[in-house]
N, C-alpha and C positions, 0 to 999 in steps of 0.2 A: 323414239321416246327421245327425249332432250338427255344429253350427256351431261350428267352430274360432275363437275369439278370441287372437289374438297380438300380445305388445307387441314392438316392434321399435325398435332403436337408430339406423334409417336415419333420415336426414333427407329434403330433397326429390328426392335420388338414390335410385332403386332400388338396394339393397344386394345383395349377392351370395345371401345366405339369401332374400330375397325373390323376385330370379330363380330360383333354384332350386325355391321353393314354385310359381311360375308354369309353370315346366318339369314337374312333376310333375303338375300338374291337366290340362296338355295332353296329357300321355302317357296319362294314365288315362280322360280324357274325350273327347279329340280336339279341345276347343276351349275357351277360358274367356273369361270377361267379366272386365275390369277396370274397377273404378268408383273414379272420383279426383271430387273436388270442383269442379275446373276443370279447361278444356281445356287451361291452361298447365302445369297439372301433369301432365295426360296425355300433353303432348307431351315432358315428359322422362322419362316412365315408356316412352315408345313408344322413345326414343333409347337408353335404358339397357337396355331388353329387345332392342333389336336388336344393342346392343353383345355383350351375353351370349348372343347366339343362339337366343332363344326368341320371338322377336316374332310369328312365324308362329302362327296359330292363336289370338290374344288379339285380343278386340273390345274397343276403347278408349272407355269411354262415361262420361258423368256419368249421376247417378240420374236426370235428366230425359232426357237422350237416351235412355237405356236402357228408360225406360217407354214412351218414344215409338216406339222400334224394334219391342219387344213388342206394343204396339197395332197397328202396321203391319203384324205377321204373323198375330195372333191376334185383333185387334179386328172391329168390326162395322163399319167404313168411316166412322164418323163423326168430325168433324175436332174437335182441339183447341182451346178457347179459350184466348186469350191475355190478358194483363193489362188490356192496353188495351180489347180487345172485351168482357171482362168488366165494366171500370167504363162502357164506353159501353151496354152493356145495362143496368145497375143506374141509371145516369144517367136513362135513357129512363123506364124504370119511375117513379122518384120522379117525375120532371116529369108524368107522365100523373095520378100519383094525386092526389085532393082530400086536402086536410088532413086531413080526418075519416078517410080511410082510412088516413092515414099516421100518425096519432096512436098513442102516445105520441111515435115518433120526430121530429125534426125535419129540414124540407126543406134540407139543405145537401150541400155536398162531402165533409164529413166522414161524414155518414150512407151516402153511396154509398160510400166508401173501405171504410169500416167493413164494410157487406155484402159487398162485393168480397173483401175477406179472408177474410170467413166461408165463403162460397162455395168459395172456393181450397182452404179447407183441409177444412171439414167438412160440404161440401153431403150426400155420401151418408147422413151420419148424421141429417139431418133430413128428407131428401126420399128418401132411398133410390137405387137405382140405376135405369136406364133400364127395364128388363125388370119390375122391381117396379112402378114406376108405370104400365106399359100394363096389367098385372093389377090395379092398383089394391089393393096387396098390401104398401104401405109401413108399416112399423110406425113413426110417428112418436113423438119424444119428448113427454113431456108439459112445457108451458112452465111456468116458476115466476113469472113476471110477465107483466105485461101487453105490457112491451117486449118480451120475450123470444116471449111469442106474435105479436107481429108481425113479429119476425125470423123465425121461422120460416114464416109466410104468405108472405112476400116471397121467401124462399128458395126454397119451394115454386113459387112463381110464377116465379121465375128459371127453376128446372129445367125447369118445363114449356114455357118460352119456347126453351130449348136444343133439347128434343126435337124443337119445331117447325122450328128452324132446322139439324137434322141436325149437331149441335154437342155437346161432351160436355166435363165439367171433367176434367182429368189426375187429381185424386184418385179421381174416381169410375170413371175408365179404371182406374185402379191396383186399386181393389177389384175389377171385373171381372177385370183380369188376374191377381188372385191368385187367384180362384176357377179361372181356366182354367188356371193352373199346377197348381193342385191334381189336377185332373183328368187333364191331359195336359201333361207337362214336355218341351217340345221339346228337342232336342240343344244349339241354342244357348243353353238357360240351365241347362244342366246343373252347371256349375262357374263359379261367381261369386267373384271376390276383391274385398272392399271396402278399400281404400288410402286413409287420411288424412281419410275424412270426418267433420266434427264435430259433424253435424246430422243424425241418422236421424229422417225424419219418419214420421207412422203409415203412411203410404202406402209406404215403403221398407222398413218393418220386416216389413208383411204380403206384400210380393213375395219378399223373403228368406226368411221362414217357411216361405211356400208351396213355393219351391225344395227348403228343406231336409227338408220332413215328405215330399215326394213322391220322395225318393232322390237329390235333388241336392246337392252339396257348397258351402258357404258358408264363406267365410274371411273374417275383419275383422282387418285390420293396424291397430292405434292405434300411433301414438308413444308415447314415455315419458311426455310432457306430456298426455296425453290418456288417462293410465291412471285418473284421477278419473272417467271414464264407463263404464268397465270392468264395474263391478257392476250400474249400471244397466242396461246393454246386456243383461247376462246375465238380469237379471229382465225385462226385456221380452221375451226370447225364451221365457224358462220359462212366462210367462203363456200363451203362444202354443202350449205344448205341445212345443216344439222343445228337443231336447237340446244342451246345449253343453258347450264344454271350454277353458280358458285356460291359456294356456303362453306361455312367452317365444319371442322366434324371434330366433334368432342370438344369444343371451346370451352375453356375454363375447369376441365376435368383434371384430376390430379394425375399427377405424372406417374407412371408406371412404378410399382415397387423396386423393380429391378435397375431403376436409373441409378446413375451413379451419384452416391452421397457424396462427394468430396466439394468441400466448399473452397478449398485451398485455390489462389489465382497460378495460373502456370508461372514459372520459373523462366528465366531467360539469360542464356549464356552465349557470350560472344568470345570466339576464338581468334587471336590476333593472326594468325597465320596459318598455311597448310601443314607445316611440320608438326604442328603440336594439335593436330584435329584428332589424331585417333589417341593418343594420350589423353586429352580433355574429355573425349568422348566416353571413353571407359572410366575416367575418374566419375563423370557425371553418372554412368549406370551403377558404379560401386556405392557413390552416395545414395541413389535413390534405394537399394537394397538395403543399405545400412539403416535409412531413414522410416523404411517400412518395416525393420525387425523391431527398431525402438518405439513404435509407435504403440500405443495403449492397445487399439483394438486386435493388432498382430499378436499383443502378448496375450490376450485372452482367448483369440479364435485359433490362432494356430499352434502347430505342435515343432518342435524344434526339427522334427523331419522333414517337414513342409518347405521346399523352395521357395524362394520369393519369384514370382513370375512379373517378368518388365518385358513391354513392348517397345521395339524401337521402329518408328517409322521414318522410311526415305525413298526418296523417288528412285533410288539405285541401291534397292536391300541386299542382292547377293553381294555386290562389290564392297559395298561397307561390312557384311559380315565376314568378307576375308580379310579385312584390313584389321578388324577387332577380334577376330577369335581367338589369337594367341594371346591377345593382353587381357580377355576376358578369362581364359584357361589359367593364366598365373594368378588372378584373382579369384580362384575358385569357384567359376562361373561358367555354366554350360551354357551353348548357344545353338539356334538352329534356324533355317531358311529355306523356302522353295525357291530353285533357280530354272528359269526356261532358256536352255543353252540353244543358241541358233548355229546352225551349221558354219555359218560366215564367222562365228566365235570359237569355234571349236579347233583344235590341232589341223585336225584331218581338212576341213574348210578351207582354213588359211593357207596351208600347203597345197591343197588342189588348185586354187585359184591361183596362186602365187605362179606355181610350175605352169599352168595352163596360159597364163599372161605370158609369161617369159617365152614358151615356145611360140606362141604367137609373133612376139616380135624377132625370135631367132629366125622362124622361117620368113618373116618379112624381109630380114638383112640378106638371108641367101638370094631370094628372088631380085633383089636390088631395089624392092619398095622402101628399104629403111638402112640406115648406116649401122655398123658395126657398134657404135657406141650405144644403141638403144638397148643391148643386152649386155654386154661385158662390162666389168667382171662377173655378172651373173652371181650377185649376193643371193638370189634367191635358193640356187643350189647350196650354197652353204648352209643357209636356214633350213633347208630341206633335210639334208644330213645331219644335222645337230638335233633336228627333232626327234623324239621318240618313236614316231610311227614309221620312221625308214628303218628302222633296225640297226642302225650303227651308232658309232659312239663319237664323243666329243674329240678325240683325236684325230680321227677319220676325217672329221669335217675340217678340223685346222688344218690339216695336211692338203686336203684339196684345195681349201680357200687361198693358202700360200701359192699353191701350184697355178691357180687360177689369176691369180693378181701379178705374178711376176711376168705374166705372158700375155701382150697386147696382140699376138698373131695368133690366140687360139681359134681354131674354127669349130663349127657344129660338130662335124665329125672327131675333132678331137676332143670335145667335150662328152660325147658319147662316149668314146673310147676309154676318158679317165674314169668316168661314173662307173662302167663296168670295172674297171681296174680295183677301183675302191671297194665294191661292191663284193668281188671275188675275193681281195683280201680279208674283208671282215668275216666273210664265209668260211675262209679257209682256217681264221684263228677261232672261229665259234665251233668248227669240226673237231679242232685240237684241244679244246678246252676241256675240262674235267667235267663229269655228272654234275657236282656241286656247283658249278656255276650257273647262276640264276638266268642267263641270257643264253644259255646252251641251245635251247631250242627255238630260239626267237629270229625268224627268218630275216633276212635284209634284203631288202627291194629297192635300194636307192637307185640303180639303173633299170630295174622293172616298171616302177611307176611313170619314170620318164618316157621310159621307150614307149608304152602304153600310150601315154597322153601324146606322144609325138604321132603316133600312128591313128590317133582320134578315136580310141578304146577306153572312154573314161571308167567304165564298168571294170574293166580288167585291171585299173589303176586303183579303184577303190578297193575291189575285192584285195588286193595285195596289201594295201593299208589295214585291212579288217582283219587279214591274218595275222599282221603285227600286232594289232591291238588286243586280239585275242590272246596271243601267246605271250604279251608282255606280263611281267610281275607289276603289282599296284605301285611299288615304290618308283618305277621308271617315271610315272608321271605326278610324283609329289609325296613327302615323307608323311604329309597330314591328311590329303583329301588325293590322294591318287586313286583310290578305289572308286570313289565317286567320279572323278574323271576320267578313269577308263571305261568305267559304264557307260559314260554319257558318250565317250567315242564310238565304242561298240554300236549302241543304239543308233544314233546319227549315221554311223556308216551303213547300218542294214537298212534303215529308213530309205536312206537316199538310193540306194543299190535297187531296193526294190520299186522307187518310182522310175528309175531309168529302166530297168527291166520290164516291167509291168505297167505303170503308170503312163508313161509314154507311148508304149504298143497301144494301149487300150484306147487312148486319144488322138492315136496314129501323126504323132508329132515326132521330130527327130530327137535324137539324143543331145545332138550339139545345139539344139535351140533349148533343150529342157536345161541343160547345166548352167546357163547364167541363172536362172530361176530357183537354184537350190539353196540359197544364203538363206532365206528365212525359214528352212524348214528347223523345228524347234523340237525338242526333248525335255521332260521335266525332271530336274534332279532335287530329290531332298538333300540336304546338307545339314550335319548335325557336328557339332564340336564338343568334346567332354571336357570337364574341368581337369587342372592337372596340378598337382603336387610337387613342387621342385625341391621340397625337401627331402621327400622318398622316390621322387622320378617315377611316381605312378599315376594312374589314371583315379581321379576323385570320384568315387562312386555316388558320393553324398553332397552335390553342390549345393552352394548356397543359394543360389539362385538359376532360373531357367531362363535367356532372354530369346525372345523371337524376334526376328527381322521380318518385316512385312512392307507391301507399297501401302501408299494411302488409302488407294482403292479397296484394299482386303482390310485395311484397318477399321475404313467406315460401315463394313458389313459387320463387324464383331457385335455380340451382344455389349450393352451398357455393363461395367464392372467386371470384364472378363479378365483384367490385369490389375496386379496390385499398383504398377506405375508403369506411365509412358514417357517416353524421350521421342521428341521430333527433330532428327538430325538434318543438318544441311537444309534448314528453312531460307532460302535464298530464292531469288527471281532467275536463277538458271535450273534449280530444280522445279520451280512451280511457276512457269511462265502464264501470262495472261493473254497471248497472241490469238487472234481469231484465224480461222482458216481463210487462205485466201490463194489465188491462182485460177488457172484453166477449169478445174473442177467446179469451183465455187461458181466462176462467173457462166458455166454451161449449165449449171444447175438453175441458177437464176432465170437465166434466156429462156430455159424449158419449161419455167413454173414448178419444179419439182423440188422445191425447199421445203424442209422440214423445221421443226421448232425445238433448238437446242438451248439449253440453260448456259448463261454467259459463263466465260470460265472464272471469274471473279465470285462469282455466285455458288458455282458448282466447288470451288475451292473452300470456300466458307462452309459449304453444308458437310464436306467431306471431312474438313478438320474438327467441325462441331462433334459429329459422330465419333471421331476416332478419340476425342478428348474422354468425351463419355465412356470410351472401355476401359478408364482407369479407376479404380474405387480407392486410389490414393493420388502422390504427387504427380504433377504435369510438368515437364521440362521442355523448352523449345530451345536449340541450339542452332548457331550457324558459323561461318567461318568469314570474317570480314574482310581479307584481302587474299588474293591467290599468290602464285608463285613468281609472278612480275610486279610483285607489290600494288596491284590494281584493286580498286574497291571492289567489293562483292555487295551488290545491294541486295537488302533484304526483300522476303516475297511480302506480297500486300497482306497476307493473314498476320504475318508477324507484326505490321503497323499495327493493323486492327487490335489484335488480342493486346499488345503493349499499349495503346489508346484506352481499351476498355478495363484492363489491369490498373492503369492510373486514374480513371475516372472512380473507378471501384476503391481504391484506396484513398482519394480524396474525399469520398463521402463516409467513408470509416472515421477519418480524421475528425470529419466536421460533426460527427454525432456524440454528444455530450455523454451520453449513457455509456459509451462505449470508450471512454477516455484511457482506459487502462491498457487498451490494444494499440493505442497509437503507436508506441515503439514499434510495434510489429509491422504496423500499416505502412509507415514513412518509409519509403526506398525499396518496398516490395516490388514495386514496377521498374526498377530500374535493373539492367543489365549486369550479370558479372561477366566481367573480362577477364580472359585467360590469354597469356602471352606465350611467347616461345623461348623463355629464359632458361629453361633446363632441358639439355642438350640429351643429357643420359635419361632422363625418363621421357623425352619425346620421342627417342629412337628405338630404346630397349623394350622389348615386350612385356617383361616383368617391370617395368618402371624403375629399374635399378635396385630393387630387391636384392640383398645379398652380394652385392657388387661393391667394390673398394674404388673409391674417387680419387684421383690423383691430378694436381694441376702441373702439367708439365709444360717446358720451355719448347716452343716450335722454332727451330731453327729456320733463319731467312735462305732462300737459296744462295744468297751472295756469301755465305761462310762456310765452309769446310771444317769438319773436326780433325782433330791431330791424327785420330787413328786412320783417315780416311786419306789424308795428304800423301804420304809415301808409294802409295802404289795406285792412285789415282789421276794426279797431274802428268807428271814427267817420266815417272817410272810405272813398271808393271810387274806381278809376280810371272816368275817362270817356272810355271808349273801349276799343279792345284793344290789347294790350302794354304793355311795362314803362315805356314811354315818356308812356303815356298823363297828361295831367294828374290831379291828385288834387281830388276834389270833396266838400264835406260829405253825408253819408247823411242821409235825412230818418228821425228815430227817433222811434217812436212812444211812447207815454204807458206802455203796457203793457211796451215793451222797458225803459224806463227803470226801472220799478218792478222788474222781474227782476232788473236789473243792481244796483239797490240792495239788493235783499234778497239776493242771492248771486251774484256776479261769475261765477263758473264757471258756474253753473246758464244764465246769459244767454248764457255764450259757445257752451256746447253746445245750448242750445235755438235760439238766433239765427243761430248761424255754422257750425257741424258740423251741425246741422239733421236729427237722427234721427227719423225717422217712419214711421209704416205706409206700408206700398205699396198696402193696400186702402182704399177707400172704407168709411168706419166707420160704426157704429151706436151711438155713445155721447154723453158730456155735452157734448164740442162739437158735434155735429150737433143735438143736442136744442137747445141753446143758441142756435145758429144759426135753427133753424126758431122758437123762441119770438121772437127779434128780428124775423124777417120779419113774423111774425104781428101783434105789435104795431106795428112799423113801418106796415105795411098798414091795419091798424084805424085809428091816429090821422092817418093821411092820408085814409081815408076819410070820419071824424067830419065834417070842416066840409063835405064834399059833401053830407050828410046833414043839415045845418042844425045840427050839436052843433059846439061849440067844443072841448069837453073833457068827461070822463065826469062825469056829477052824480047823484045820488041819484034826480033825477027822470027820467032819462033812461038810466037804468042797464039796465031791461029791453031798450030797442031796442038799446042797445050791446052788450049780451049776445048777442041776436040776430044783429046783425052780425058778431059775434065768430065765430060758430058757421059764418056763411058764409064769412067771410074762411080761417077755420082748414081748410075744405076746397079752398078757390082755393089757398092756400099749400101744402098738401101735395100737391097735384097738380102743381104748379110744380116742387117739390123733385125730383120724379121724372123731371124732363126736365134737370134740371142736372147738370154734371159733377163729378166728385169732388173735384174741386182747389175747389170750392166749399163744400165740406162740407153736402152736403143730406141732409136725413134722408129715407131712404127704407127703410122696412119691409119684410123679405124673408119673416117667419115669423108665425104667430099670436101667438106670444109679442111679438114687436117691434111686432104692429099693436096690440096692447093696451098696451104702453108709451105709444104714441103717443096712443091714445084716453083716456089718464090727464092726457095734459096739458091737454086743452080745461076738464074742470072747476077745474083749478089755475088756469087762465088767466081763468075766471069769478070766482073768487075775488079774483085780483089787480085785474079792474077794478071788484069790490065795493071792496077797500081805497082804490083809486086815486081812486073818486066822493068820499069824504071827505078826502082828504088836499090840501094845498097848493090851498087853494080858489081864491084868487085867480089861481093859474098856468095857463097853457094852452101844450100843446105847441106850439111853434114850429119848432123845429129837429130834423131826425128823422135819423139816422145821418148826421151833418154831418160832412164830410171837411176836412182840414187841408192836405191835400198841397199844394194848388194858392194856398193862402193867403200863404204864404212868411212863417208867424208863427214866430218865435224863442222859444225857452224855453231857459233857462239857458244861452244863447249859441249854441246850436245849433238848425238847422231843425227843426219838430216836424212830424210825418205823423201817420197814424192818423185813426180817427173816434171821435167819442163819440156813444152810443147815442141820445140824447134830451137837448133842453135847453128847459124849461118857462119862461116869461116872463111877467111881469105887466105890468099898466096902466104901472107906475111904472119900466117898464125893469129891473127886478128879475129876476135869472135863478137858476135851480135846474139843475144839471149832474146828469144822471141815468146811471148806467150798470147794465144789468140784470145780474144774476148768477143763472142758474138753477140755484140749490141750495137746500136746505132752510131754511138759516140766514143770517143776514148780522150775526150779533151780533159776529163777530170785526172787521167792518168799522167798529163805534162807536168815535169818536175824542173823547177828552177833552182840554179844554185842557192844554197841558204845563207850562204856567207855574203849576199848582196844587200846593202842596206837600202832602206826606204828613202828616198830623198828629203822628205818631210819630215818623218820623226827620227830618222837616222837609227832606226832597229833593224834587227835582222833576225830572220828565224833561227839561226844557229846560236842566239843569245840564250833560246832555252835549254837549259842542260839536258831536257827529256826529250827535245827534239827528234822524231821521226818522220820521214814520209808517209803519207796516208797509205801509200800503196807499196810494199816492199816485197813482192814475191818474185818479181822479175831481179830485183836486186839481190836478192837471197841466193838464187840460182846463179846469177852473174858471178858472184864470188864463190861460190861452190865450184862452178866451171875452172874458175883458175887454179884450184886447190887439186881436182879432181883429175884434169886432164893437162893441166900447166898452158891452160890457152890465155892469151893476152885479150879479155873480154872491154869491149869499148861502149857497150850499148847495151842496154835492159829496156826491151820495148814491148809495148801491148799493141796487137795489131787487130784493129776493127773488122771483122768479117760481115758485118750485117748493114743494110741499106745501102743507097746509092753513093755515099761515099766512103770508102774504106780509106784507114790511114793507119801510119804507124805513130807511136806518142810513147813518151817515158823519158827515160834518162840515157844520156847518151854523150861521149866526149865530143868538144867542139869540132874535132876535124871531119866529124861525119855530118854536121849539120850543113841543110842546103844553102847554096851561096846562090845559085841562079835555076831558072827551072829547067828541069831534065839533064843536070849534071851528074846523076849516077847515086847521088848520096840520100838522104832521109827528107823525100817530099814534105814540106809544110812545117819542118821541124826548126825553128829561129834559135831556142835556146838549148845551150849545153853546157858541159864543166870544163873548164871553170867558166861561170858567166862573166858578163861585162862590169868589171868593179867588183868581183869577186876571185877567191884564191882556191877555192875547193876543187880539184880536177878528177876525173872518175874514179879512180883508185882510191883516193881519200874518201870520197864519197862513200864506195863500198865499205871501208873501213869504220865510218863512221855510224854506219847504220848497223854494221854487225856489233859494235859496242854498245849501242842503244838496245839492239834486242837481246844482247845478253843480261843487260840491266833487267829488262821485262821477264826473260825467263828464270832469273833469280827469283822475282816476285811470284812467279807462279809455282817454281819449287816449294816457296814458303806458304803455298796455298791461297794466294791472293786471286779471287776471284768475283770480285766487285765490280759491278756496275761502273762505266768510264764516268768521272766526275761532270755532270753537265756544264760547269762553267768551265771548262777547260777546253783550249784550242782544240785538242784530240776529239773533243765532243762534236764539232762541226762534221765530222767524217763520220761518227758512229751512227750505224741504223740498227742499232739494237731493239728490236719489237719485245724483248722479255724485260725490259726495266721499266717498270712503272710504280709509283709509290704505293698503288692499293695493296699491291702483291705482299709488301714487307713491313705493313704498320699494322702491329696486332690492336684488334677491336675488344674489348672488354665489354661485355653485356651486362 
């Protein structure tokens, strides 16, 4: 019989014409099958058919359940493989294959998912049916590439695996059933009515064609919005040799009485940014509730006890529920939604996957296949301890994290020991806790889970998590939704454990291969939020409204007029894309000629929005956000544009109608979207929209300004003890701090008072500099023990040999230091090469040093001033100087190591030397200071502390191939000819040619300038350096930019 394709005006409800059609099918065939895309729509059809008196004799099925029922009746007894089992089988297959047997495909979960989808849709086209495989009579397609050949090979191997397990793919079962129906059509399949299906798969088309070609009757009911697929559907039946006819059903008939009576056009709301999104949506819902209560129909039909029912449609309904529930509760509105939580989205799933990946990297590092940087500092472990399923607390997580990040020398054994230690401490504290403690009986499994995963025992790890989840109080997972979240965690963990223990064993696949495919396991959670009275702090048992959050597909299956109002949220292109499926599966499906007929995305979206709008018997609003957090434009969905255009056309028609001139004022502008901005910070961020809050406009101090209360104890003094009454004592200020303040006060304040710093032990210039300092200190301390006062050209070979020994010793010493000491600990081959590059650089330093400052010898190494009570510029001086060389005449040279490639910027000329052209000199500036004063400060301090005759303040470059000493020196130490034993390469000193400032005068002048700066600091001046000053040329302050300090009023 020909397939009849009817176009119907009915919506979600079964129309009278459709009911009559079903009655006719039952009358002529005794029974009929009604196919609908979802069970929700089947329930509506079942109810409407019963109302019409035609329910008896109808089998209500989805396409999938119809195939399963046919297979149970006519099949060979094999069981269907489901999505999870399919992925488990392919994951096990890929895991067992060598790389050579898998090429050119990659060993990844993407490959597993691709193969699983191909098997689901096209397996018979590649591997044939079970009977064909038994007879070795499979007509295999010819592959067009190496990748396609490998895919065909894997699909055939998968099919053979199904045969061994007595299982079958539904698409293969459909091909077998199509053949069986063509041979003998049972009475239960002689009449089939397909209603509202938007995607006809190849298997469904084959089954329907088999029914039609063997004398059965097939009727396809398409909604008006599905008319676009009518011709494609007819062509698909024509290709299969099936006759067809196309006609309207119930054309011109009156709409069902249950259809929406709303004549109002949808309203459009555009939110200017994401920060106002939740507030704006809550306001829209509140206005919809008020509008319904104020409507005439509501006043007549409803009682005050009836809550207004509002439907919120969103592509991400559970997430939107979470964002709006508290705001709606503050407005005396209850809410509900249904969420399908995947294992990958649960706390257990996220932690399980993170720990498994971490352990994989740690094992690879232990085997030498990866560097230690791949896993250290293991933030996954800190996150694991923070998570409620670890059974620990936040304090333990912070302690563990600090311990891990402060040491780059942690090994896997050390990590295991630390985890065990933390677990023992928590268990001990729980044991000693009182019986009233809510966490008294909660087990701590920090180390247990990690050790189980390390030994490849995922079930043991999951059981440990389950024990914690079952013992936890609900509040541990959230004050509002803790109970729902805990129950979801428990349900998912039990399901996953069952799959690993029983499902994997039944399929004969390994647990290791099953673990990667657990992410898609889901459980349904019904969430509800109650209205809340902020005045009485009690739950409102009689809410003004009840809001349901649902997806567009669920909303489209509702009866017309089911809700008082409908809000479509986030109607943008990201939520409702129009993309078509592309990729290997689509290509292979076309090659094997197993394509189906699917309604195009735009038409499907149009159909679903149309039905969802009918679900409202009152106002309808569409809302979207126009820009994201990066101020990029968010484009509206296609249906938004269409509905706006339709509203505009309708309003134009109303305005042109002379008989309705009174309505012109309401019609004009009704299509325009209302724009909502981000101008109210309190309402945007407060769940109660600022209700009951007192607002004050306060002045925000810029970071360049300190209050009078903070200055006494924040800059040059500190409190000696606890409390505000503790006496103030001067701070010890190092030369590096003084130099930082002289360069840029703001930079000093942020660096030394705010102290932003990395929480991880680093491997940068600071650590390399510390290492070089330690090596040179140890070397110069060892030289006298070896009978060498200093490095000379004669003992240079022995000194370099000693350097190599000390280099290795110092590197081992750094491996045991804590992170607060800035040790140099390489974790990867790249870092090890960087450490190795330091040794030849230091050998060059010794060679340079052997010819420099011949009369001088190192006497003071890492000399500290903290306990000497030395004052500089009127304040106590702290810190330490790297090295001081002294000669027989008590002359001293202060040396500061700089592990950088060049120190030319540290050269200092006599500021009293005037420019030949302008006649100006730097000393003319009363605030003149050298850009670098650290060595000069310590040179002056050495004069006072040890009564040394300091003659130079130098910076020693220790990096690169050209080490050098640069800085300020007395003229007597300048090099006159190469190899004269003075300072190689330094040509300008004090006093300079044409100048009158000797080195002692320089030290006094610098101290006077710094004294002036410290007086400013004492007064609380931490302003950024003036960008127009000469000092700004040397300031490298990244904290100074205009945007931070200019107030913006909205």
